[in-house]
TORLOBA-774880 format. One line per field, with one value per residue: x, y, z of N, C-alpha, C in turn. Coordinates in nm, 4 decimals. Layout:
N
nc1 <- [X,...];
nc2 <- [Y,...];
nc3 <- [Z,...];
cac1 <- [X,...];
cac2 <- [Y,...];
cac3 <- [Z,...];
cc1 <- [X,...];
cc2 <- [Y,...];
cc3 <- [Z,...];
This chain:
151
nc1 <- [-1.9661,-1.9149,-1.8754,-1.6395,-1.4570,-1.4675,-1.3687,-1.1032,-1.0034,-1.0252,-0.8458,-0.6090,-0.5950,-0.5620,-0.3128,-0.1528,-0.1840,-0.0658,0.1994,0.2671,0.2499,0.4617,0.6742,0.6617,0.6250,0.8407,1.0664,0.9545,0.9118,1.1777,1.2792,1.1261,1.2242,1.4868,1.4413,1.3268,1.5442,1.7212,1.5646,1.5507,1.8175,1.8312,1.6426,1.7735,2.0010,1.8784,1.7980,2.0465,2.1299,1.9361,1.9959,2.2516,2.1903,2.0497,2.2554,2.4411,2.2950,2.2877,2.5626,2.7080,2.8711,2.9218,2.8999,3.1861,3.1960,2.9936,2.9492,2.9365,2.6870,2.5306,2.5612,2.4310,2.1819,2.0796,2.0715,2.0613,1.8869,1.9761,2.2127,2.1464,1.9312,2.0339,2.0028,1.9852,2.1747,2.3805,2.4629,2.6980,2.8282,2.9174,2.7672,2.8933,3.0130,3.1505,3.1039,3.0312,2.9231,2.7245,2.8011,2.8032,2.9385,2.8767,2.7802,2.7865,2.9018,3.0120,2.7570,2.5215,2.5982,2.6185,2.3501,2.2253,2.3458,2.2655,1.9928,2.0088,2.1183,1.9085,1.7019,1.8245,1.8501,2.0749,2.3375,2.5334,2.5881,2.7918,3.0057,3.3239,3.3408,3.0878,2.8522,2.8001,2.5456,2.3768,2.1958,2.2462,2.4242,2.6052,2.9397,3.2712,3.4207,3.3508,3.3762,3.3823,3.1929,3.0433,2.7558,2.6683,2.5426,2.4615,2.5077];
nc2 <- [3.0294,3.0732,2.8106,2.7449,2.9176,2.8169,2.5598,2.6166,2.7363,2.5189,2.3368,2.4812,2.4859,2.2124,2.1719,2.3332,2.1977,1.9515,2.0320,2.1243,1.8865,1.7395,1.9055,1.9263,1.6615,1.5232,1.4793,1.3014,1.0796,1.0153,0.9538,0.7295,0.5496,0.5218,0.4101,0.1707,0.0449,0.0069,-0.1602,-0.3806,-0.4683,-0.5387,-0.7472,-0.9308,-0.9783,-1.1044,-1.3387,-1.4611,-1.4914,-1.6716,-1.8911,-1.9437,-2.0252,-2.2650,-2.4100,-2.4241,-2.5798,-2.8226,-2.8841,-2.8115,-2.5905,-2.2504,-2.1404,-2.0428,-1.9176,-1.7760,-1.9472,-2.2006,-2.1943,-2.1801,-2.4228,-2.6770,-2.5575,-2.5992,-2.4436,-2.1744,-2.0741,-1.9078,-1.6387,-1.3629,-1.0914,-0.7693,-0.4267,-0.1100,0.0591,-0.1055,-0.2372,-0.3159,-0.4602,-0.7634,-1.0224,-1.1513,-1.3719,-1.4261,-1.5978,-1.4686,-1.2248,-1.1003,-0.9354,-0.6573,-0.4475,-0.0977,0.1057,0.3818,0.7240,1.0147,1.2567,1.1004,0.8480,0.9097,0.9812,0.7355,0.5630,0.6935,0.6399,0.3627,0.3498,0.4680,0.2781,0.0656,0.1496,0.2767,0.5097,0.6349,0.7124,0.5761,0.3284,0.2187,-0.0487,-0.3022,-0.2194,-0.3874,-0.3748,-0.3568,-0.5132,-0.4791,-0.2563,0.0295,-0.0051,0.1070,0.3846,0.7404,0.7826,0.5392,0.2559,-0.0464,-0.2596,-0.4338,-0.7285,-0.8882,-1.2283];
nc3 <- [-3.2674,-2.9985,-2.9089,-3.0369,-2.9127,-2.6490,-2.6967,-2.7800,-2.5469,-2.3701,-2.4853,-2.4528,-2.1712,-2.1183,-2.2382,-2.0713,-1.8262,-1.8954,-1.9450,-1.6887,-1.5435,-1.6534,-1.5810,-1.2940,-1.2272,-1.3249,-1.1532,-0.9757,-1.1395,-1.2026,-0.9466,-0.8871,-1.0752,-0.9843,-0.7292,-0.8121,-0.9426,-0.7278,-0.5685,-0.7395,-0.7267,-0.4558,-0.4484,-0.6177,-0.4634,-0.2477,-0.3744,-0.4231,-0.1585,-0.0636,-0.2267,-0.1322,0.1276,0.0778,-0.0473,0.1628,0.3409,0.2051,0.1694,0.3938,0.4062,0.2886,-0.0534,-0.2377,-0.4782,-0.7403,-0.9479,-0.8345,-0.7188,-0.9416,-1.0619,-1.2501,-1.2208,-0.9718,-0.7386,-0.8153,-1.0979,-1.2994,-1.3492,-1.1383,-1.2417,-1.3736,-1.2999,-1.4838,-1.3639,-1.2976,-1.5238,-1.6558,-1.4689,-1.2871,-1.1119,-0.8091,-0.5490,-0.2257,-0.0280,0.2039,0.1280,-0.1462,-0.4446,-0.6766,-0.9248,-0.9555,-1.2221,-1.2217,-1.1765,-0.9917,-0.9258,-1.0014,-0.8949,-0.6229,-0.5697,-0.6251,-0.4356,-0.2058,-0.2078,-0.1785,0.0812,0.2181,0.1856,0.3132,0.5680,0.6508,0.7501,0.5943,0.2489,0.1030,0.2203,0.3517,0.4188,0.4382,0.6753,0.9888,1.0838,0.8713,0.6061,0.3384,0.1115,-0.0320,-0.1146,-0.1055,-0.2577,-0.2901,-0.5585,-0.6913,-0.6564,-0.5238,-0.5054,-0.2225,-0.0717,0.2187,0.2673];
cac1 <- [-1.8465,-1.8931,-1.8215,-1.5013,-1.3795,-1.4602,-1.2795,-0.9659,-0.9658,-1.0065,-0.7202,-0.5007,-0.5872,-0.5047,-0.1699,-0.0893,-0.1801,0.0339,0.3316,0.2898,0.2746,0.5987,0.7687,0.6599,0.6249,0.9660,1.1493,0.8873,0.9389,1.3186,1.2948,1.0667,1.3186,1.5984,1.3922,1.3082,1.6750,1.7726,1.4827,1.5935,1.9429,1.7997,1.5791,1.8773,2.0811,1.8001,1.8043,2.1772,2.1303,1.8559,2.0731,2.3607,2.1316,2.0252,2.3859,2.4980,2.2183,2.3285,2.7061,2.7672,2.9473,2.8720,2.9730,3.2829,3.1780,2.8580,2.9425,2.8937,2.5423,2.4670,2.5883,2.3115,2.0596,2.0278,2.0485,2.0182,1.8631,2.0609,2.2686,2.0407,1.9205,2.1048,1.9372,2.0673,2.2847,2.4874,2.4525,2.8280,2.8822,2.8959,2.7408,2.9946,2.9959,3.2698,3.0554,2.9708,2.8445,2.7076,2.8304,2.8051,2.9884,2.7789,2.8391,2.7668,3.0047,2.9700,2.6270,2.4320,2.6400,2.5792,2.2044,2.1932,2.3879,2.1806,1.8689,2.0436,2.1303,1.7736,1.6291,1.8944,1.8499,2.2119,2.3632,2.6218,2.5608,2.8970,3.0926,3.4436,3.3015,2.9452,2.8319,2.7436,2.4044,2.3018,2.1883,2.3027,2.4669,2.7088,3.0714,3.3777,3.4498,3.2521,3.3934,3.3616,3.1319,2.9700,2.6429,2.6934,2.4306,2.5127,2.4452];
cac2 <- [3.1021,3.0496,2.6758,2.7495,2.9828,2.7214,2.4519,2.6686,2.7533,2.3864,2.2825,2.5544,2.4379,2.0776,2.1874,2.3858,2.0878,1.8539,2.0904,2.1267,1.7501,1.7040,1.9868,1.8896,1.5170,1.4661,1.4283,1.1837,0.9682,0.9788,0.8894,0.5960,0.4674,0.4951,0.3147,0.0427,-0.0171,-0.0386,-0.2751,-0.4938,-0.5190,-0.6041,-0.8756,-1.0207,-1.0167,-1.2020,-1.4653,-1.5213,-1.5320,-1.7936,-1.9990,-1.9751,-2.1009,-2.4012,-2.4719,-2.4539,-2.6916,-2.9453,-2.9149,-2.7786,-2.4652,-2.1603,-2.1417,-1.9348,-1.8532,-1.7811,-2.0644,-2.3161,-2.1822,-2.1976,-2.5583,-2.7546,-2.4865,-2.6567,-2.3396,-2.0588,-2.1143,-1.8222,-1.5242,-1.2640,-0.9794,-0.6473,-0.3049,-0.0226,0.1177,-0.2045,-0.3182,-0.3707,-0.5367,-0.9073,-1.0687,-1.2401,-1.3981,-1.4803,-1.6780,-1.3844,-1.1208,-1.1018,-0.7981,-0.6212,-0.3115,0.0005,0.1743,0.5255,0.8056,1.1503,1.2793,0.9846,0.7449,0.9573,0.9686,0.5930,0.5074,0.7545,0.5607,0.2326,0.3710,0.4958,0.1512,-0.0248,0.2061,0.3171,0.6521,0.6868,0.6588,0.4810,0.2897,0.1440,-0.1892,-0.3159,-0.2160,-0.5111,-0.3528,-0.3483,-0.6312,-0.4422,-0.1178,0.0649,-0.0195,0.1575,0.5265,0.8288,0.7836,0.4042,0.1739,-0.1664,-0.2936,-0.5595,-0.7855,-0.9895,-1.3594];
cac3 <- [-3.2301,-2.8562,-2.8933,-3.0830,-2.8066,-2.5386,-2.7400,-2.7780,-2.4057,-2.3094,-2.5379,-2.3864,-2.0328,-2.1210,-2.2670,-1.9501,-1.7291,-1.9401,-1.9209,-1.5439,-1.4956,-1.6913,-1.5037,-1.1525,-1.2114,-1.3739,-1.0435,-0.9196,-1.2299,-1.1860,-0.8164,-0.8963,-1.1500,-0.8935,-0.6287,-0.8800,-0.9653,-0.5979,-0.5298,-0.8225,-0.6704,-0.3282,-0.4815,-0.6684,-0.3471,-0.1714,-0.4477,-0.3965,-0.0169,-0.0546,-0.2882,-0.0385,0.2391,0.0287,-0.0695,0.2949,0.3969,0.1358,0.1738,0.5229,0.3978,0.1852,-0.1802,-0.2519,-0.6082,-0.7941,-1.0360,-0.7542,-0.6983,-1.0720,-1.1097,-1.2874,-1.1842,-0.8478,-0.6380,-0.8945,-1.2364,-1.3818,-1.2776,-1.1147,-1.3348,-1.3364,-1.3463,-1.5674,-1.2871,-1.2838,-1.6453,-1.6940,-1.3567,-1.2818,-0.9762,-0.7511,-0.4066,-0.1598,0.0831,0.3076,0.0616,-0.2913,-0.4846,-0.8183,-0.9438,-1.0027,-1.3367,-1.2131,-1.1124,-0.9578,-0.8628,-1.0135,-0.7990,-0.4900,-0.5598,-0.6212,-0.3065,-0.1031,-0.2081,-0.1194,0.2260,0.2688,0.1936,0.4053,0.7026,0.6820,0.7690,0.4896,0.1151,0.0663,0.3315,0.3116,0.4365,0.4683,0.8209,1.0439,1.1147,0.7461,0.5198,0.2089,0.1021,-0.1281,-0.0538,-0.1917,-0.2380,-0.3522,-0.7038,-0.7459,-0.5514,-0.5623,-0.4196,-0.1520,0.0025,0.3116,0.2503];
cc1 <- [-1.8109,-1.8293,-1.6742,-1.4102,-1.3618,-1.3643,-1.1335,-0.9175,-0.9410,-0.8778,-0.6009,-0.4844,-0.5254,-0.3543,-0.0943,-0.0788,-0.0764,0.1752,0.3643,0.3183,0.4143,0.7005,0.7763,0.6670,0.7533,1.0520,1.0859,0.9136,1.0831,1.3413,1.2374,1.1593,1.4363,1.5591,1.3756,1.4398,1.7347,1.6958,1.5205,1.7239,1.9187,1.7366,1.6814,1.9670,2.0097,1.7993,1.9359,2.1840,2.0504,1.9287,2.1886,2.3083,2.1044,2.1561,2.4481,2.4250,2.2635,2.4739,2.7722,2.8534,2.8896,2.9603,3.0660,3.2712,3.0322,2.8411,2.8964,2.7433,2.4657,2.4801,2.4584,2.1801,1.9991,1.9923,2.0031,2.0001,1.9511,2.1164,2.1574,2.0468,1.9933,2.0254,2.0349,2.1879,2.4016,2.4955,2.5854,2.8895,2.8506,2.8726,2.8510,2.9602,3.1257,3.2309,2.9929,2.8890,2.8294,2.7285,2.8245,2.8515,2.8777,2.8472,2.8346,2.8873,2.9452,2.8353,2.5307,2.4679,2.5984,2.4295,2.1630,2.2260,2.3114,2.0487,1.8938,2.0489,1.9938,1.6949,1.6921,1.8899,1.9881,2.2264,2.4421,2.5844,2.6624,2.9845,3.2138,3.4180,3.1531,2.9264,2.7619,2.5951,2.3171,2.3067,2.2541,2.3445,2.5664,2.8425,3.1763,3.4117,3.3416,3.2634,3.3729,3.3101,3.0692,2.8567,2.6761,2.5707,2.4860,2.4351,2.4772];
cc2 <- [3.0752,2.9122,2.6697,2.8108,2.8871,2.6075,2.4962,2.6844,2.6172,2.3206,2.3505,2.5079,2.2982,2.0845,2.2380,2.2764,1.9820,1.9054,2.0915,1.9867,1.7026,1.7783,1.9408,1.7389,1.4506,1.4082,1.3047,1.0614,0.9209,0.9059,0.7479,0.5010,0.4272,0.3925,0.1760,-0.0297,-0.0703,-0.1623,-0.3989,-0.5535,-0.5927,-0.7409,-0.9769,-1.0682,-1.1196,-1.3382,-1.5370,-1.5703,-1.6608,-1.9131,-2.0410,-2.0593,-2.2455,-2.4775,-2.5137,-2.5702,-2.8240,-2.9840,-2.8878,-2.6543,-2.3798,-2.1678,-2.0215,-1.8612,-1.8645,-1.9040,-2.1885,-2.3135,-2.2060,-2.3402,-2.6365,-2.6868,-2.5337,-2.5495,-2.2083,-2.1064,-2.0348,-1.7103,-1.4223,-1.1476,-0.8569,-0.5265,-0.2180,0.0333,0.0215,-0.2932,-0.3790,-0.4577,-0.6847,-0.9466,-1.1644,-1.2641,-1.4553,-1.5672,-1.5959,-1.2701,-1.1541,-0.9582,-0.7829,-0.4764,-0.2228,0.0854,0.3260,0.5940,0.9411,1.1556,1.1624,0.8713,0.7835,0.9425,0.8220,0.5351,0.5701,0.6788,0.4219,0.2457,0.3955,0.3655,0.0549,0.0240,0.2487,0.4674,0.7117,0.6290,0.5523,0.4553,0.2151,-0.0066,-0.1928,-0.3176,-0.3426,-0.4981,-0.3496,-0.4801,-0.6031,-0.2965,-0.0980,0.0621,0.0276,0.2997,0.6084,0.8289,0.6465,0.3141,0.0489,-0.1864,-0.4271,-0.5989,-0.8965,-1.1199,-1.4459];
cc3 <- [-3.0836,-2.8340,-2.9357,-2.9762,-2.6889,-2.5740,-2.7350,-2.6341,-2.3406,-2.3589,-2.4711,-2.2420,-2.0255,-2.1473,-2.1445,-1.8442,-1.7674,-1.9142,-1.7721,-1.4912,-1.5344,-1.6056,-1.3587,-1.1304,-1.2561,-1.2645,-0.9806,-1.0070,-1.2151,-1.0541,-0.8189,-0.9710,-1.0618,-0.7877,-0.6896,-0.9036,-0.8355,-0.5525,-0.6107,-0.7696,-0.5390,-0.3541,-0.5325,-0.5546,-0.2617,-0.2406,-0.4196,-0.2517,0.0030,-0.1131,-0.1973,0.0780,0.1981,0.0099,0.0635,0.3617,0.3361,0.1619,0.3089,0.5223,0.2858,0.0612,-0.1871,-0.3832,-0.6513,-0.8836,-0.9598,-0.7303,-0.8280,-1.1249,-1.1285,-1.2502,-1.0543,-0.7449,-0.7018,-1.0384,-1.3323,-1.2945,-1.2570,-1.2129,-1.2806,-1.3849,-1.4254,-1.4929,-1.2718,-1.4077,-1.6888,-1.5851,-1.3681,-1.1371,-0.9330,-0.6050,-0.3518,-0.0400,0.1938,0.2492,-0.0862,-0.3353,-0.6352,-0.8277,-0.9992,-1.1085,-1.3289,-1.1496,-1.0778,-0.8888,-0.8822,-0.9170,-0.6580,-0.4700,-0.5466,-0.4841,-0.1901,-0.0937,-0.1491,0.0323,0.2892,0.2854,0.2939,0.5491,0.7472,0.6917,0.6532,0.3540,0.0731,0.1885,0.2770,0.3199,0.4702,0.6197,0.8705,1.0742,0.9897,0.6705,0.3852,0.2116,-0.0103,-0.0559,-0.1537,-0.1551,-0.3066,-0.5042,-0.7688,-0.6344,-0.6107,-0.4626,-0.3553,-0.0722,0.0896,0.2931,0.3704];
């Protein structure tokens, strides 16, 4: 009988610990996902910047389109991957920045761009133009923004 009581108490304690980890750990899991998506965009921006540098070395000028960097896989083997926050966007470059539209609106967009600003060392979650002191950031308005990476 004593073993049965101990077993029931231990199962109850495990259930309480599991519930507490979901309750208190949920925000940590969400923040990690957000950080991962921002990091994926930064890595993709770095790939485009590296391809632009190689292109400029070969041709003497930067590529005006992503298609020029993808030509024969010489500079980029494929278009950089897109995280869930930008799944409908398309990477583009104009020779000075690489950009992709962010699919979020409202509070999720604000949270995403706040994390971008945090990683970029910026003051504002969304700027009208990419600040000259930042390598990357969210550009646009509070209701519609894109991720830009200086190449």
